[in-house]
N, C-alpha and C positions, 0 to 999 in steps of 0.2 A: 348328665353331669351333676354331681352333688354340689350345691351352692348355698351358702348362707343358712345352714341349718344351725339354729341357735344352741341346740343341745350338744352339738359336736364340738370337740376340741379342735384347734387349728391343725394338729397332726391328723386327726381322724378325717377332717374335711379333705385334706390333701390325699390321704390314702384312698378314700372312697372315690374321689375324682380320678385318681390314677387307675384303679381297678376298672371303673366304668369306661375309661378311655380304651383300655386293652380290649374290652368286650364290646365296644361301641361300633356304630355303623361305619365309621371312617377307617378304623384300624383293623378290625377283625377280618374283613374280606381280603386284606393285603398281608396279614400276618401268617406266614406259612407254618411256623413252629406252633403257634397257638391253635391253628386249625387242625393240625395233626393231633394235638393233645385232646381236642374235643371229641375226636373220633374213637378214642380209646375207652371212654366210659360215659356214653350217652350225654356228652356235653360237659361233664364234670371235670374240673382241674383241681388237683390237690393244692392246698395252701403252701405245702413244701415246695412244689414246683413254682408257684407264683412268687415266692420269696427269692427265687433265683433271678427274677427280672431286676436289672440294675437300678432303674429309677425307683421302683417300689422298695427295693432293699435299702436304698439310701434314706427312705422315709421311716421305715420300721423293719425290725427283724422278728417281731412278735406276731404270731397267728391271731392271738386274742385281739390285737389292735385292728386287724383287718375285719374280723367278725363284728366287733363293736361298731366300726365305721359303717359297714354295709347294713347292719341292723337299723342304724339311725338315718340312713339315706332315704329320702322321700321319692327318688326317681323310679323305684320299682324295677330297675333293669336287671339286678342280680338276685340270685337265690343262694342260700347257704344250706348245706346238707345237715341232716338231723344230728350227726355226730360232730358237726362244726369243724370238719377237716377238709371240706371241698367247697368250691363255688362254681356256678355256671350262669350263663345268660338265661334269663327267664324264658321258658317256651312261649309265654304269652306275648313276648316281644321279639318275634322272628326278625332276622335280617331282611331289609328291603331287597327286592329284586333290582339288580343293577342294570337297568335298561335305559333307553333314551329319555323316557319320561322322568325317571329318577335323576339322571344326570342333569337334565334341564332344571328340575326343581332344586337340586343342590346348587347349581350355578346362581339361581336367584336368591338363595339363602346365604350366599358367601360375600364377604367383605375383604378388601385388600387394604393393609395399612403398612406404610413405609416411613422410616425415620428413626427407628430405634438405634441407639449406639450398638456397635458390633459386639461389645462385651456383655450385652443384656442377656440375662438368663430367662428360662421359661417361667420360673417362679416369680420373677419380677414382673413379667408381662401379665401373668395370671393375677397377680396382686393389683396391678394397675387396672385391669379389666373387671375386677370383682365389683358386682353390683351394677354393671353397665349393660346387662342384657343376658338373655338365655343362650349362652354360647355352648355348643355341644363339643366343639373341637378347636384347638389352636394349632395351626401348622407353621412351625418356624421354617422359613425358607433358607436353604443352604446351597453353597456352590459345590463344585465337584470335589473340593478338598474338605467338605463337610463343615465349612466355616459359615457362621450365621451371616446373612446378607443384610440384616437390618429391616427385613420386611416379613410379614406374616399374612396368612389367610385365616380368617375366622369363619366358622360354620355355625349358623344359628339354627334354632329349632324350627323357625318358620320364616317365610319371606317378610312378613310384617315385622318380626323382631329385628331383622337386618335393616329394614327401612327406618325403624325407630332409632336404631343405633347410629345410623348415618346423620340423623338430625341433631344428635347430641353436641353440645358446645364443649364438653370436657374431654373430648378426644382429639382436639386440634393441636395439642402439644404434649410432649412427654419429656420431663426433665429439661425444660427450655429448648427442646428440639421441636421444630415445626413438623407436624405429621401430614403425610399425604394419605387421605382416606377416600377410597372409591368403592362403589359397587363393583362386583366382579366383571360384569358386562362392560362397564365403563373402563375398567383396567385393561381388559383385552382389546377394546377399541383403541385405547391410548398406545398400547404396545404395538398393535398392527400399524398405526400411523408412524410410530418411531421406526419400525423396521422398514416401512416403505421409504421414509426419508433417508434412512441410513443406506439403503440399496441405491437410491438415486444419487446420493452424495458420493458413494463409493464408485459408482459407474462414471460420474462426472470427473472425479479425481483421477481414476484410471485413464480416462480419455485425455485429460490434461497432461498427465505424466507421459503418455504415449506421444502426444503432440510435441511436448518439450524434448523428449528423447529424439524424435525425428528431426526437430529443428536443430538440436545440437549436432546430430549426425550430418545434416545438410550443411551446417556451418563449417564443420570439420572438413567435410568433402570439398566445400567451396574454397576453404583456405588452402587445401592441398593443390587444387587446380590453379589457384592464383599464384602459388609458389612455383608451380611448374611452368606457367605461361608468363614470361617476362621479356620485354623488348620486342614484342610481336604486334603491337598496336600502332596504327598510323591513322591520325585524324586528318580530315580534309574539310575545306569550306570554300564556298564561292557561289557563283551563279550557275546552278545545276538543274535548271528547269527541265531540260530535254535529256538529262542523263539518267541512265538505268544502271542497275548493278552489273549487267553484262558488260557495260562499257569499262568498268573497273577491272573486270576479269581480263578483258582484251588488252587493256593498257599495261597490265603487269605480266602478261603471258611471256614466259621465257625468263623472267627476272625474279619471280617469287610466287609461291603457291598461296592463294587466298583461301582460307577455310570458312570465313564468315564475313558477310557484308552487312553492317548495321546502317541501313539507309532506306529512307522512304522517298519514293518518287516525288519530286517537286520540292523536297527539303533543300536547305542551303548548307547542310553539313552532315557528316556521318563518320563512321570509323571502319577501318579494314583490319581484320584479324588474319595474320599470316602464319603459315606453318614454318616458322623460322624467324630470322631476324628482320624486323620491319625496315630498319635503316639500310641494311644491305640491299633489300629488294627495291627500296626507294632510290638509292644511289645508282643502281644498275639501270633502272627504268629512266631516270633523269639523264644519265649519260647517253643512253640509247636514243633519247629524244632531243639531243642537241643542247643539253644543259638546262632546259626548262621543261617541266613536266605539266602539260596541259591535258585537258580532257575535252574532246570535241571543240577544240580551238578556244575553250574557255579557260581563263587563268584560275588556278586553284592554289590555295595555301595549304601546305602540308606540315604536319607536326608529329614527330615520334613521341608517344606518351611514355612518361616515366613516373616512378614513385606512387604516391597515393592516387594521383589522377589516373594512372594506368590501372591500379587495382579496382577503383570504382567503375571504370569503363569495362574492365574485364568481367567484373561481377554482373553487370547489366547484360553483357553478351551471353554469359553462361546461363543466366536465368532465362533469357529469350530462347536459347538453344534447347534448354530442357523443356520449356513450354511447347516449343514446336514438336519436340519428340513425343510428348504426351498427347498432343492433338493428333499427330499422325498415327499414334498407337490406337487412339480411340476410333479412327477411321479405318481400322484394319490394316494399317501399315502403308497407306498411301503416302507418297512422297519419298519412299524408300529410305527413311531415317535421317536424311540430310538436313531437313528443315528448309524453309524457303525464305528465311530472313524476315524482315519486316516490310510489308507493303509491296512485295513482288508478285509476279504472276504465278499462278498455281502450276506446279510441275516444273518450273524453271527457277524462279526467284533466287535467293542467295545461294544457289547451288552451282558448283562448277562441274559441268557434266564430264564424266570420265575421270574426275579428280578424287583424291582422298578427302573425305569430309571430316570435320571436327565433331567427334562424338562425346568426348569427355567421359565422365562416370555417371551411370544412371542413378537417379535418386528415387527412393521409394516414397510415394505420396499416400495420403489417406485413402484415396480411391483404390489403391492396390490391395489394401488389407483392412477391412473394417470389422474384424472379429470382435465380438462383445467380450469384455474381460470376465473371467470366471468370478463368481461371487466369493468375497472374502470370508474364510471360515473364522468364526469367532464365537466366543461364549457370550450370549446376550445377558444383559444384567438380570432380567427377570424371566423365569420360565412360565409356562402356561398353566401349570397346576401340579398336583401331587404326582410323585414318581409312581411307576407301575408297581414297584415293590420297595420295601424298606429294609435296611440292613439290621435295624434294631426295633424293638417294640416299645421304646420309650415314648412317652407323651410328647408329641411335637418334634421329635428328632427325626 
């Protein structure tokens, strides 16, 4: 790249730099049109053809300016034909073989800079970088809409040049903007860490949203069940040391069907869930027992639950029933889906043999479906490097 040639005019300097970019190591291998032109005449390209390139045409429309600029350039990259109508890359400077060794060397000669205002032009960037190192190419990084992203890759002539550039103090800001300047390897490591964190955050967010959706569904389902089941809870309390759940089933046989017994052996209180009106079942059982409803000769206080108290107790019973269902499911269906209540004997517990059991609606839990959410498709802020091919042959576009 022609830089700081004192005998050159500013226009000649830009023209030489642009021509050398077109025929340089970074652009030429990817420039399909220019490579086709090189095959027509032993590498020569007419100045008439060159002046059709948009960026060069914006700098000059005169062939004589191109000839003068290349004659003054000290890089030795370009040759001019004897009749001064054609140019080509010097055969003494063949294109490097694009192999793993070349790519590795290129990576170590590259620097990433971010922080330019989005309206910054290539000319402005070149002017800011003038005199700051032997830069062979500037790649302005763009999004899919071809809009400048505010970052560039610089390619230096040697790895040592790139290291010296990174140590400069005058590259830390641009027009009051703080600049992020990294060696390319450090840039890739940073992006890899960002992608890893983004993936972890996305996965955690998806899991959280799934759990919240499940919770909302369960709450909705619970609300529907609570609305369906009203007036069916009967609370009891007393000295119940020798009482079992089977005793409650026996006490209400013929008066009401018990779906669930919320009672632990040895406790002093519990709740009965009836398949129907609890007060009707209680009144019938009380009348059948002479006006006082005892259990195993022990006096018991009975209370039909209503309002918020009923809803809270019903919620507890539904959750216990669902937990019992899931435990039985995990054991391969043992218990035949009825659940054994709390604290009862296996195989009998809060189940009324031969009777219809309270099933409610099954709720889907995490253990039923732990599919990992698909990765969110997005356009990452920064790509990994130059595109495989370019739409134009303009410097840095």
